[in-house]
DSSP file (Angstrom, degrees, kcal/mol; ACC not computed):
  #  RESIDUE AA STRUCTURE BP1 BP2  ACC     N-H-->O    O-->H-N    N-H-->O    O-->H-N    TCO  KAPPA ALPHA  PHI   PSI    X-CA   Y-CA   Z-CA
    1    1 A X     >        0   0    0      0, 0.0     4,-2.4     0, 0.0     5,-0.2   0.000 360.0 360.0 360.0 -50.4   -6.9    1.2  -11.4
    2    2 A X  H  >  +     0   0    0      1,-0.2     4,-2.4     2,-0.2     5,-0.2   0.876 360.0  51.1 -60.4 -40.7   -7.9   -1.0  -14.3
    3    3 A X  H  > S+     0   0    0      2,-0.2     4,-1.3     1,-0.2    -1,-0.2   0.910 110.5  47.9 -63.3 -41.8   -5.3    0.4  -16.6
    4    4 A X  H  4 S+     0   0    0      1,-0.2     4,-0.3     2,-0.2    -2,-0.2   0.890 113.7  49.0 -62.1 -40.9   -2.5   -0.1  -14.0
    5    5 A X  H >< S+     0   0    0     -4,-2.4     3,-1.7     1,-0.2     4,-0.3   0.876 105.0  56.6 -71.6 -36.4   -3.7   -3.7  -13.4
    6    6 A X  H >< S+     0   0    0     -4,-2.4     3,-2.1     1,-0.3    -1,-0.2   0.876  95.7  66.0 -64.7 -30.0   -3.9   -4.5  -17.1
    7    7 A X  T 3< S+     0   0    0     -4,-1.3    -1,-0.3     1,-0.3    -2,-0.2   0.719  95.6  60.0 -62.1 -16.4   -0.2   -3.6  -17.4
    8    8 A X  T X  S+     0   0    0     -3,-1.7     3,-0.9    -4,-0.3    -1,-0.3   0.554  78.5 118.3 -88.1 -10.1    0.4   -6.7  -15.1
    9    9 A X  T <   +     0   0    0     -3,-2.1    -3,-0.0    -4,-0.3     0, 0.0  -0.285  69.7  28.1 -59.6 139.3   -1.1   -9.1  -17.6
   10   10 A X  T 3  S+     0   0    0      1,-0.2    -1,-0.2     2,-0.0    -2,-0.0   0.715  76.9 169.2  85.6  20.8    1.2  -11.8  -18.9
   11   11 A X    <   -     0   0    0     -3,-0.9    -1,-0.2     1,-0.1     6,-0.1  -0.332  45.4-116.7 -60.1 151.8    3.5  -12.0  -15.9
   12   12 A X  S    S+     0   0    0      1,-0.1     2,-0.3     2,-0.0    -1,-0.1   0.675  93.4  21.7 -65.4 -18.0    5.9  -15.0  -16.1
   13   13 A X  S  > S-     0   0    0      1,-0.1     4,-1.9     0, 0.0     5,-0.2  -0.992  74.5-119.2-146.6 152.0    4.3  -16.6  -13.0
   14   14 A X  H  > S+     0   0    0     -2,-0.3     4,-2.9     1,-0.2     5,-0.2   0.923 116.3  55.1 -52.1 -45.6    1.2  -16.5  -11.0
   15   15 A X  H  > S+     0   0    0      1,-0.2     4,-2.7     2,-0.2    -1,-0.2   0.931 106.7  49.4 -60.4 -45.3    3.2  -15.3   -8.0
   16   16 A X  H  > S+     0   0    0      1,-0.2     4,-2.1     2,-0.2    -1,-0.2   0.870 110.7  51.9 -60.3 -36.9    4.7  -12.3  -10.0
   17   17 A X  H  X S+     0   0    0     -4,-1.9     4,-2.8     2,-0.2    -1,-0.2   0.946 110.8  46.0 -67.2 -45.9    1.2  -11.4  -11.1
   18   18 A X  H  X S+     0   0    0     -4,-2.9     4,-2.9     1,-0.2     5,-0.2   0.929 111.3  52.7 -60.3 -44.9   -0.2  -11.4   -7.6
   19   19 A X  H  X S+     0   0    0     -4,-2.7     4,-1.9    -5,-0.2    -1,-0.2   0.899 111.1  47.4 -54.1 -43.3    2.8   -9.4   -6.3
   20   20 A X  H  X S+     0   0    0     -4,-2.1     4,-2.9     2,-0.2     5,-0.2   0.935 112.0  49.3 -62.8 -49.3    2.2   -6.8   -9.0
   21   21 A X  H  X S+     0   0    0     -4,-2.8     4,-2.6     1,-0.2    -2,-0.2   0.923 111.0  49.6 -58.4 -44.2   -1.6   -6.6   -8.3
   22   22 A X  H  X S+     0   0    0     -4,-2.9     4,-2.3     1,-0.2    -1,-0.2   0.900 111.5  48.7 -63.8 -39.9   -1.0   -6.2   -4.6
   23   23 A X  H  X S+     0   0    0     -4,-1.9     4,-2.2    -5,-0.2    -2,-0.2   0.896 111.5  49.8 -69.6 -39.8    1.6   -3.4   -5.2
   24   24 A X  H  X S+     0   0    0     -4,-2.9     4,-2.3     2,-0.2    -2,-0.2   0.924 110.2  50.6 -63.8 -42.0   -0.8   -1.6   -7.5
   25   25 A X  H  X S+     0   0    0     -4,-2.6     4,-3.2    -5,-0.2     5,-0.3   0.925 109.5  51.8 -58.7 -44.8   -3.6   -1.9   -5.0
   26   26 A X  H  X S+     0   0    0     -4,-2.3     4,-2.9     2,-0.2     5,-0.3   0.929 108.4  49.8 -56.2 -46.4   -1.3   -0.4   -2.3
   27   27 A X  H  X S+     0   0    0     -4,-2.2     4,-1.5     1,-0.2    -1,-0.2   0.926 115.3  43.2 -57.8 -45.5   -0.4    2.5   -4.4
   28   28 A X  H  X S+     0   0    0     -4,-2.3     4,-1.1     2,-0.2    -2,-0.2   0.934 116.8  46.3 -69.5 -45.9   -4.0    3.3   -5.2
   29   29 A X  H  < S+     0   0    0     -4,-3.2     7,-0.4     1,-0.2     6,-0.2   0.845 113.0  49.3 -68.6 -34.0   -5.2    2.7   -1.6
   30   30 A X  H  < S+     0   0    0     -4,-2.9     3,-0.5    -5,-0.3    -1,-0.2   0.804 110.4  50.9 -73.8 -28.1   -2.3    4.8   -0.1
   31   31 A X  H  < S+     0   0    0     -4,-1.5    -1,-0.2    -5,-0.3    -2,-0.2   0.739 123.8  30.9 -76.0 -21.8   -3.1    7.6   -2.5
   32   32 A X  S >X S+     0   0    0     -4,-1.1     3,-2.5     1,-0.1     4,-0.7  -0.602  70.3 179.2-135.3  70.1   -6.7    7.5   -1.4
   33   33 A X  H >> S+     0   0    0     -3,-0.5     4,-1.4     1,-0.3     3,-0.7   0.785  78.8  60.2 -51.9 -34.0   -7.0    6.4    2.2
   34   34 A X  H 3> S+     0   0    0      1,-0.2     4,-2.3     2,-0.2    -1,-0.3   0.794  95.9  63.1 -64.9 -20.2  -10.8    6.6    2.4
   35   35 A X  H <> S+     0   0    0     -3,-2.5     4,-2.3     2,-0.2    -1,-0.2   0.866 100.4  51.9 -68.1 -36.6  -10.9    4.0   -0.4
   36   36 A X  H <X S+     0   0    0     -4,-0.7     4,-2.4    -3,-0.7    -1,-0.2   0.932 110.4  49.0 -65.2 -43.2   -9.3    1.4    1.9
   37   37 A X  H  X S+     0   0    0     -4,-1.4     4,-1.5     1,-0.2    -2,-0.2   0.913 111.3  49.8 -58.7 -46.1  -11.8    2.2    4.6
   38   38 A X  H  X S+     0   0    0     -4,-2.3     4,-0.6     1,-0.2    -1,-0.2   0.875 110.1  48.9 -61.5 -40.2  -14.6    1.8    2.1
   39   39 A X  H >< S+     0   0    0     -4,-2.3     3,-0.7     1,-0.2    -2,-0.2   0.890 109.4  54.0 -67.0 -40.0  -13.2   -1.6    0.8
   40   40 A X  H 3< S+     0   0    0     -4,-2.4    -1,-0.2     1,-0.2    -2,-0.2   0.854 114.0  41.2 -62.2 -33.7  -12.9   -2.9    4.3
   41   41 A X  H 3< S+     0   0    0     -4,-1.5     2,-0.4    -5,-0.2    -1,-0.2   0.456  88.2 108.5 -97.8  -2.2  -16.5   -2.0    5.1
   42   42 A X    <<  -     0   0    0     -3,-0.7     3,-0.1    -4,-0.6     4,-0.0  -0.651  46.5-167.2 -81.4 130.5  -18.2   -3.2    1.8
   43   43 A X  S    S+     0   0    0     -2,-0.4     2,-0.4     1,-0.2    -1,-0.2   0.731  78.0  42.8 -86.9 -26.7  -20.2   -6.3    2.1
   44   44 A X  S    S-     0   0    0      0, 0.0    -1,-0.2     0, 0.0     2,-0.1  -0.974  87.7-120.0-122.6 135.6  -20.5   -6.7   -1.7
   45   45 A X        -     0   0    0     -2,-0.4    -2,-0.0     1,-0.1     2,-0.0  -0.390  22.9-125.3 -71.7 145.3  -17.6   -6.2   -4.2
   46   46 A X     >  -     0   0    0     -2,-0.1     4,-2.9     1,-0.1     5,-0.2  -0.244  35.4 -96.9 -72.1 172.7  -17.8   -3.7   -6.9
   47   47 A X  H  > S+     0   0    0      2,-0.2     4,-2.3     1,-0.2     5,-0.2   0.941 129.5  46.6 -58.1 -46.1  -17.3   -4.7  -10.5
   48   48 A X  H  > S+     0   0    0      2,-0.2     4,-2.3     1,-0.2    -1,-0.2   0.902 112.4  49.8 -63.7 -40.2  -13.6   -3.6  -10.3
   49   49 A X  H  > S+     0   0    0      1,-0.2     4,-3.1     2,-0.2    -2,-0.2   0.913 111.0  49.7 -60.4 -45.5  -13.2   -5.4   -6.9
   50   50 A X  H  X S+     0   0    0     -4,-2.9     4,-3.0     2,-0.2    -2,-0.2   0.906 109.9  51.0 -67.4 -38.6  -14.7   -8.6   -8.4
   51   51 A X  H  X S+     0   0    0     -4,-2.3     4,-2.1     2,-0.2    -1,-0.2   0.899 112.4  46.2 -64.3 -40.1  -12.4   -8.4  -11.4
   52   52 A X  H  X S+     0   0    0     -4,-2.3     4,-2.4     2,-0.2    -2,-0.2   0.950 113.0  49.9 -65.8 -47.1   -9.4   -8.0   -9.1
   53   53 A X  H  X S+     0   0    0     -4,-3.1     4,-2.9     1,-0.2     5,-0.3   0.940 110.1  50.0 -51.6 -53.5  -10.6  -10.9   -6.9
   54   54 A X  H  X S+     0   0    0     -4,-3.0     4,-2.8     1,-0.2    -1,-0.2   0.898 110.4  51.6 -57.3 -42.7  -11.1  -13.1  -10.0
   55   55 A X  H  X S+     0   0    0     -4,-2.1     4,-2.2     2,-0.2    -1,-0.2   0.927 113.3  42.6 -62.1 -46.3   -7.6  -12.3  -11.2
   56   56 A X  H  X S+     0   0    0     -4,-2.4     4,-2.8     2,-0.2    -2,-0.2   0.922 114.0  50.9 -69.0 -40.5   -6.0  -13.2   -7.9
   57   57 A X  H  X S+     0   0    0     -4,-2.9     4,-2.5     1,-0.2    -2,-0.2   0.915 110.9  50.1 -59.9 -45.8   -8.1  -16.3   -7.4
   58   58 A X  H  X S+     0   0    0     -4,-2.8     4,-2.0    -5,-0.3    -1,-0.2   0.906 111.6  47.8 -58.7 -44.4   -7.2  -17.4  -10.9
   59   59 A X  H  X S+     0   0    0     -4,-2.2     4,-1.2     2,-0.2    -2,-0.2   0.902 111.4  49.8 -64.2 -43.2   -3.5  -16.9  -10.2
   60   60 A X  H  X>S+     0   0    0     -4,-2.8     5,-2.0     1,-0.2     4,-0.7   0.881 109.5  51.9 -64.2 -37.2   -3.7  -18.7   -6.9
   61   61 A X  H ><5S+     0   0    0     -4,-2.5     3,-1.0     1,-0.2    -2,-0.2   0.895 106.8  53.5 -68.1 -35.8   -5.4  -21.7   -8.5
   62   62 A X  H 3<5S+     0   0    0     -4,-2.0    -1,-0.2     1,-0.3    -2,-0.2   0.793 102.1  58.7 -66.6 -25.8   -2.7  -21.7  -11.1
   63   63 A X  H 3<5S-     0   0    0     -4,-1.2    -1,-0.3    -5,-0.1    -2,-0.2   0.707 129.9-100.6 -69.4 -20.6   -0.2  -21.9   -8.2
   64   64 A X  T <<5S+     0   0    0     -3,-1.0    -3,-0.2    -4,-0.7     2,-0.2   0.447  75.9 138.5 113.6   4.4   -2.1  -25.1   -7.2
   65   65 A X      < +     0   0    0     -5,-2.0    -1,-0.3     4,-0.1     2,-0.3  -0.506  21.6 161.2 -77.7 149.4   -4.5  -24.0   -4.5
   66   66 A X    >>  +     0   0    0     -2,-0.2     4,-1.1     0, 0.0     3,-0.9  -0.960  40.1   8.6-154.2 171.3   -8.0  -25.3   -4.5
   67   67 A X  H >> S-     0   0    0     -2,-0.3     4,-1.5     1,-0.2     3,-0.6  -0.125 125.1 -13.0  56.6-145.1  -11.0  -25.7   -2.2
   68   68 A X  H 3> S+     0   0    0      1,-0.2     4,-3.2     2,-0.2    -1,-0.2   0.832 134.2  62.9 -59.3 -33.9  -10.9  -24.1    1.3
   69   69 A X  H <> S+     0   0    0     -3,-0.9     4,-2.6     1,-0.2     5,-0.3   0.909 103.0  49.7 -58.2 -42.5   -7.1  -23.5    0.9
   70   70 A X  H <X S+     0   0    0     -4,-1.1     4,-2.1    -3,-0.6    -1,-0.2   0.929 114.3  43.9 -61.9 -44.8   -7.8  -21.2   -2.1
   71   71 A X  H  X S+     0   0    0     -4,-1.5     4,-2.5     2,-0.2    -2,-0.2   0.932 114.9  48.1 -67.6 -45.1  -10.5  -19.2   -0.1
   72   72 A X  H  X S+     0   0    0     -4,-3.2     4,-2.5     1,-0.2    -2,-0.2   0.921 113.8  45.9 -63.5 -44.7   -8.4  -19.0    3.0
   73   73 A X  H  X S+     0   0    0     -4,-2.6     4,-2.3    -5,-0.2    -1,-0.2   0.867 111.3  52.6 -69.7 -35.6   -5.3  -17.8    1.3
   74   74 A X  H  X S+     0   0    0     -4,-2.1     4,-2.5    -5,-0.3    -2,-0.2   0.969 112.2  45.9 -59.8 -50.2   -7.2  -15.3   -0.9
   75   75 A X  H  X S+     0   0    0     -4,-2.5     4,-2.4     1,-0.2    -2,-0.2   0.895 110.1  54.4 -66.7 -35.2   -8.7  -13.8    2.3
   76   76 A X  H  X S+     0   0    0     -4,-2.5     4,-2.0     2,-0.2    -1,-0.2   0.917 110.6  45.9 -58.1 -43.9   -5.3  -13.8    4.0
   77   77 A X  H  X S+     0   0    0     -4,-2.3     4,-2.7     1,-0.2     5,-0.2   0.900 110.9  53.2 -66.7 -40.4   -3.9  -11.8    1.1
   78   78 A X  H  X>S+     0   0    0     -4,-2.5     4,-2.2     1,-0.2     5,-0.6   0.878 108.3  50.0 -64.0 -37.0   -6.8   -9.5    1.2
   79   79 A X  H  X5S+     0   0    0     -4,-2.4     4,-1.4    -5,-0.2     5,-0.5   0.902 111.9  48.2 -67.2 -39.2   -6.3   -8.9    4.9
   80   80 A X  H  X5S+     0   0    0     -4,-2.0     4,-2.6    -5,-0.2     5,-0.3   0.981 117.5  40.6 -58.5 -57.9   -2.6   -8.1    4.3
   81   81 A X  H  X5S+     0   0    0     -4,-2.7     4,-1.8     2,-0.2    -2,-0.2   0.967 125.4  32.3 -59.7 -59.9   -3.2   -5.7    1.5
   82   82 A X  H  X5S+     0   0    0     -4,-2.2     4,-2.7    -5,-0.2     5,-0.2   0.933 120.5  51.8 -70.5 -43.7   -6.3   -3.9    2.8
   83   83 A X  H  X<S+     0   0    0     -4,-1.4     4,-2.8    -5,-0.6     5,-0.2   0.914 109.0  49.7 -62.0 -40.1   -5.3   -4.1    6.4
   84   84 A X  H  X S+     0   0    0     -4,-2.6     4,-3.1    -5,-0.5     5,-0.3   0.916 111.9  48.5 -61.2 -39.2   -1.8   -2.7    5.8
   85   85 A X  H  X S+     0   0    0     -4,-1.8     4,-1.8    -5,-0.3    -2,-0.2   0.860 110.7  50.6 -71.6 -32.0   -3.2    0.1    3.9
   86   86 A X  H  < S+     0   0    0     -4,-2.7     4,-0.4     2,-0.2    -2,-0.2   0.953 116.7  41.9 -63.7 -46.9   -5.8    0.9    6.6
   87   87 A X  H >< S+     0   0    0     -4,-2.8     3,-0.5    -5,-0.2    -2,-0.2   0.899 120.5  40.6 -68.7 -41.2   -3.1    0.9    9.2
   88   88 A X  H 3< S+     0   0    0     -4,-3.1     3,-0.2    -5,-0.2    -1,-0.2   0.745 122.8  38.3 -79.9 -25.1   -0.5    2.8    7.2
   89   89 A X  T >< S+     0   0    0     -4,-1.8     3,-1.2    -5,-0.3    -1,-0.2   0.214  81.3 108.6-110.6  15.3   -2.8    5.3    5.6
   90   90 A X  T <  S+     0   0    0     -3,-0.5    -1,-0.1    -4,-0.4    -2,-0.1   0.724  93.5  24.6 -70.9 -18.6   -5.1    6.0    8.6
   91   91 A X  T >  S-     0   0    0     -3,-0.2     3,-1.8    -4,-0.1     4,-0.4  -0.053  99.0-162.1-133.4  31.3   -3.8    9.4    9.3
   92   92 A X  T <   +     0   0    0     -3,-1.2    -3,-0.1     1,-0.3   -61,-0.0  -0.331  67.0  17.0 -59.4 138.6   -2.5   10.5    5.9
   93   93 A X  T 3  S+     0   0    0      0, 0.0     3,-0.4     0, 0.0    -1,-0.3  -0.969 133.2  43.8 -97.7  10.7   -0.6   12.6    5.3
   94   94 A X  S <> S+     0   0    0     -3,-1.8     4,-2.0     1,-0.2     3,-0.4   0.413  85.1  98.8 -90.1   2.9    0.6   12.9    8.9
   95   95 A X  H  > S+     0   0    0     -4,-0.4     4,-3.2     1,-0.2     5,-0.2   0.864  76.7  54.6 -59.2 -41.2    0.9    9.1    9.5
   96   96 A X  H  > S+     0   0    0     -3,-0.4     4,-2.3     1,-0.2    -1,-0.2   0.866 109.8  46.4 -67.8 -35.9    4.6    8.8    8.9
   97   97 A X  H  > S+     0   0    0     -3,-0.4     4,-2.2     2,-0.2    -1,-0.2   0.886 113.7  49.7 -71.3 -40.2    5.4   11.5   11.5
   98   98 A X  H  X S+     0   0    0     -4,-2.0     4,-1.9     2,-0.2    -2,-0.2   0.934 112.9  46.9 -61.1 -46.4    3.0    9.9   14.0
   99   99 A X  H  X S+     0   0    0     -4,-3.2     4,-2.6     1,-0.2    -2,-0.2   0.899 108.9  54.4 -64.6 -41.1    4.5    6.5   13.3
  100  100 A X  H  X S+     0   0    0     -4,-2.3     4,-1.8    -5,-0.2    -1,-0.2   0.927 108.0  49.6 -59.0 -43.8    8.0    7.9   13.8
  101  101 A X  H  X S+     0   0    0     -4,-2.2     4,-1.0     1,-0.2    -1,-0.2   0.896 110.0  52.2 -61.7 -40.1    7.0    9.3   17.2
  102  102 A X  H >X S+     0   0    0     -4,-1.9     3,-0.7     1,-0.2     4,-0.6   0.925 109.8  47.8 -62.4 -45.1    5.6    5.9   18.2
  103  103 A X  H >< S+     0   0    0     -4,-2.6     3,-0.9     1,-0.2    -1,-0.2   0.842 103.2  62.4 -65.4 -30.3    8.9    4.2   17.2
  104  104 A X  H 3< S+     0   0    0     -4,-1.8    -1,-0.2     1,-0.2    -2,-0.2   0.815 101.1  53.5 -58.7 -34.6   10.8    6.8   19.2
  105  105 A X  H << S+     0   0    0     -4,-1.0     2,-0.4    -3,-0.7    -1,-0.2   0.613  87.1  94.4 -81.3 -14.4    9.0    5.5   22.4
  106  106 A X  S << S-     0   0    0     -3,-0.9     6,-0.1    -4,-0.6     5,-0.1  -0.684  73.8-141.5 -83.2 134.5   10.0    1.9   21.8
  107  107 A X        +     0   0    0     -2,-0.4    -1,-0.1     4,-0.1     2,-0.1   0.703  66.6 104.1 -73.6 -22.0   13.2    1.2   23.7
  108  108 A X  S >> S-     0   0    0      1,-0.1     4,-1.6     2,-0.0     3,-1.3  -0.388  72.8-132.1 -65.3 135.8   15.0   -1.1   21.2
  109  109 A X  H 3> S+     0   0    0      1,-0.3     4,-2.0     2,-0.2     5,-0.2   0.797 104.7  64.6 -58.2 -31.2   17.8    0.7   19.4
  110  110 A X  H 3> S+     0   0    0      1,-0.2     4,-1.1     2,-0.2    -1,-0.3   0.848 105.1  45.7 -62.3 -33.7   16.5   -0.7   16.0
  111  111 A X  H <> S+     0   0    0     -3,-1.3     4,-1.8     2,-0.2    -1,-0.2   0.851 108.6  54.2 -76.7 -34.9   13.3    1.4   16.5
  112  112 A X  H  < S+     0   0    0     -4,-1.6    -2,-0.2     1,-0.2    -1,-0.2   0.880 107.0  52.9 -64.5 -35.1   15.1    4.5   17.6
  113  113 A X  H >< S+     0   0    0     -4,-2.0     3,-0.8     1,-0.2    -1,-0.2   0.836 110.2  46.7 -68.2 -32.4   17.1    4.2   14.3
  114  114 A X  H >< S+     0   0    0     -4,-1.1     3,-1.1     1,-0.2    -1,-0.2   0.788 102.1  68.2 -74.5 -28.8   13.9    4.0   12.3
  115  115 A X  T 3<  +     0   0    0     -4,-1.8    -1,-0.2     1,-0.2    -2,-0.2   0.369  69.8  96.3 -73.7   7.7   12.6    7.0   14.3
  116  116 A X  T <  S-     0   0    0     -3,-0.8     2,-0.3     1,-0.2    -1,-0.2   0.807  98.0  -3.1 -69.8 -25.6   15.1    9.4   12.8
  117  117 A X    <>  -     0   0    0     -3,-1.1     4,-1.6    -4,-0.1     3,-0.3  -0.993  63.7-114.3-158.7 160.2   12.5   10.5   10.2
  118  118 A X  H  > S+     0   0    0     -2,-0.3     4,-2.0     1,-0.2     5,-0.1   0.833 117.1  58.9 -61.5 -32.0    9.0   10.0    8.9
  119  119 A X  H  > S+     0   0    0      1,-0.2     4,-2.0     2,-0.2    -1,-0.2   0.839 103.0  51.9 -68.6 -31.0   10.6    8.8    5.6
  120  120 A X  H  > S+     0   0    0     -3,-0.3     4,-2.0     2,-0.2    -1,-0.2   0.887 109.5  49.6 -68.8 -40.1   12.4    6.0    7.6
  121  121 A X  H  X S+     0   0    0     -4,-1.6     4,-2.1    -7,-0.2    -2,-0.2   0.872 110.2  51.2 -66.2 -34.9    9.1    5.0    9.1
  122  122 A X  H  X S+     0   0    0     -4,-2.0     4,-2.2     2,-0.2    -2,-0.2   0.886 106.8  53.0 -71.6 -37.3    7.5    4.9    5.7
  123  123 A X  H  X S+     0   0    0     -4,-2.0     4,-2.5     2,-0.2    -2,-0.2   0.910 109.6  50.0 -60.5 -41.8   10.3    2.7    4.3
  124  124 A X  H  X S+     0   0    0     -4,-2.0     4,-2.8     1,-0.2    -2,-0.2   0.926 110.2  49.1 -65.6 -42.5    9.7    0.2    7.1
  125  125 A X  H  X S+     0   0    0     -4,-2.1     4,-2.1     2,-0.2    -1,-0.2   0.887 111.4  49.3 -62.8 -37.7    6.0    0.1    6.5
  126  126 A X  H  X S+     0   0    0     -4,-2.2     4,-2.6     2,-0.2    -1,-0.2   0.914 112.0  48.5 -63.8 -44.8    6.6   -0.4    2.8
  127  127 A X  H  X S+     0   0    0     -4,-2.5     4,-2.1     2,-0.2    -2,-0.2   0.871 109.9  53.0 -62.7 -38.2    9.1   -3.2    3.5
  128  128 A X  H  X S+     0   0    0     -4,-2.8     4,-2.3     2,-0.2    -1,-0.2   0.876 107.9  51.0 -62.7 -39.5    6.6   -4.7    6.0
  129  129 A X  H  X S+     0   0    0     -4,-2.1     4,-2.5     2,-0.2     5,-0.2   0.971 111.4  46.5 -59.8 -55.7    3.9   -4.7    3.3
  130  130 A X  H  X S+     0   0    0     -4,-2.6     4,-2.2     1,-0.2    -2,-0.2   0.876 112.7  50.3 -58.6 -38.1    6.1   -6.4    0.8
  131  131 A X  H  X S+     0   0    0     -4,-2.1     4,-2.4     2,-0.2    -1,-0.2   0.887 108.8  52.5 -67.0 -39.9    7.2   -9.0    3.4
  132  132 A X  H  X S+     0   0    0     -4,-2.3     4,-2.3     2,-0.2    -2,-0.2   0.938 110.9  46.7 -62.3 -48.8    3.5   -9.7    4.3
  133  133 A X  H  X S+     0   0    0     -4,-2.5     4,-2.5     1,-0.2     5,-0.2   0.918 113.1  49.6 -56.5 -45.8    2.7  -10.4    0.7
  134  134 A X  H  X S+     0   0    0     -4,-2.2     4,-2.8    -5,-0.2    -2,-0.2   0.914 109.1  52.0 -56.1 -47.1    5.8  -12.6    0.3
  135  135 A X  H  X S+     0   0    0     -4,-2.4     4,-2.2     1,-0.2    -1,-0.2   0.888 110.5  47.6 -62.9 -41.4    4.9  -14.6    3.4
  136  136 A X  H  X S+     0   0    0     -4,-2.3     4,-2.1     2,-0.2    -1,-0.2   0.937 114.8  46.3 -66.4 -43.0    1.3  -15.2    2.1
  137  137 A X  H  X S+     0   0    0     -4,-2.5     4,-2.3     1,-0.2    -2,-0.2   0.860 109.8  53.8 -69.9 -32.8    2.6  -16.3   -1.3
  138  138 A X  H  X S+     0   0    0     -4,-2.8     4,-2.5    -5,-0.2    -1,-0.2   0.929 109.8  48.5 -64.6 -42.2    5.2  -18.5    0.3
  139  139 A X  H  X S+     0   0    0     -4,-2.2     4,-2.6     1,-0.2    -2,-0.2   0.867 108.2  54.9 -64.4 -35.9    2.4  -20.1    2.3
  140  140 A X  H  X S+     0   0    0     -4,-2.1     4,-2.4     2,-0.2    -1,-0.2   0.921 109.3  46.6 -61.6 -43.7    0.4  -20.6   -0.9
  141  141 A X  H  X S+     0   0    0     -4,-2.3     4,-1.7     2,-0.2    -2,-0.2   0.922 113.2  48.1 -66.6 -42.5    3.3  -22.4   -2.5
  142  142 A X  H  < S+     0   0    0     -4,-2.5    -2,-0.2     1,-0.2    -1,-0.2   0.945 114.0  46.9 -62.2 -44.1    3.9  -24.6    0.5
  143  143 A X  H  < S+     0   0    0     -4,-2.6    -2,-0.2     1,-0.2    -1,-0.2   0.876 118.4  40.3 -65.0 -38.5    0.3  -25.5    0.7
  144  144 A X  H  <        0   0    0     -4,-2.4    -1,-0.2     1,-0.2    -2,-0.2   0.709 360.0 360.0 -79.3 -19.6   -0.1  -26.2   -3.0
  145  145 A X     <        0   0    0     -4,-1.7    -1,-0.2    -5,-0.2    -2,-0.1   0.415 360.0 360.0 -64.7 360.0    3.3  -27.9   -3.1
């Protein structure tokens, strides 16, 4: 994890750095679903978790967040990243087929289209994760703005 995260050093903007860190975390947590469960239940951060937290907090501060806004937006990003991985990886490797079947039961034609395959369900989950991170970072920029 540390090696993948170090590859993100020197991004042109704090936002790009946070996006990269969030994506690396998703890759690791989705490859090891029990790790997301462990992270969600840990009351104290590991050294690696603290380094990741410091990096994200530093980037958010460079975006202009401070005080309670910094803490709230950091926690919001943490909820999006870890929460999405908990939800998306809760039944790995069968999750995408289970999700596909769930979409099949929703009446809207858009969901039936996604229900054509587990891979389609996975693509939607990945897009939702990216959208969630973007929304949090948009909120950071507006709040700091």
